N, C-alpha and C positions, 0 to 999 in steps of 0.2 A: 504494500500500500504506500509505503514511503516513496518508492520509485515512481509510482503513478502520480503522487502529489508533487514530486519534483518535476515531472514531465509537464503537468498542468501549469506549474509556476514558471519554470524556466523555458519550456518549449512553446507554450501558448500565451505566456504573459498574463495568466489569470490567477486568481486567488483560490486555491483548493479548499480553503476554510470559509468560503462565503455562502455555503449552503446550496450551491448549484450542483447539478448532476453532470458528471464528466464521463462520457461513454467512450470506451475503447473496444475495437474489434480485433480479432486475430487475422493474420494474413489469409488463412484458409476460410475465413468468414463463417466458421462454425462455433465460435465462442465470442462472448461479449462480457466485458467487465464495466460496471458502473460504480463510480466512486463519489461519495458525498460526505459532507460534514453535518452531523446531526446536533451539534451544539455541545456535545461532550466527547466526541471522538470521530475518527474516520470510519465510514461504513463502506464495505465492498460487497457488491452484488455480482455474482458470477453465473453465467448460463452457458451451457453447452448443448447443442442440438444435433440431431441426425439430419444432415442436409446442410444448407447454408442460409444465413440470414440474408434477406433482401436489403441491400444497403444503398441509400441514395448516393448520387455522385458527390465526391468530396473535392473541394477547391482549397488549395493552400493548407491542407492538413487539418482544417477545422471546419465543422459544420454545425450550426445551431439547429436544434430540433425542437419542435413544439411538443407539448404533452401528447397530443394525438399521434404525431409521427413516431415518438418513442414507443407508445403503446402498440402501434402497428408493427414496428420493427421487432418488438419482443414477442408479439403474438403470432407472427406469420413467418414461416420459413418456406423457401421453395426448393 
């Protein structure tokens, strides 16, 4: 989790402790990690699926997602 927090901070220039959700996918698109700060510590959500996540196009390494887009991403795999 510390490595992901450092990536959020140094790689994206964001604050990993701001309560936002930071979503990372594996190269094979079959795993996703979501990191957030809940006020008392870092929380990591990890999901692995059979198949691949349908991932929207990414520009410059960062892509903002709405709540609805995140829900669809985690609920659907092709």
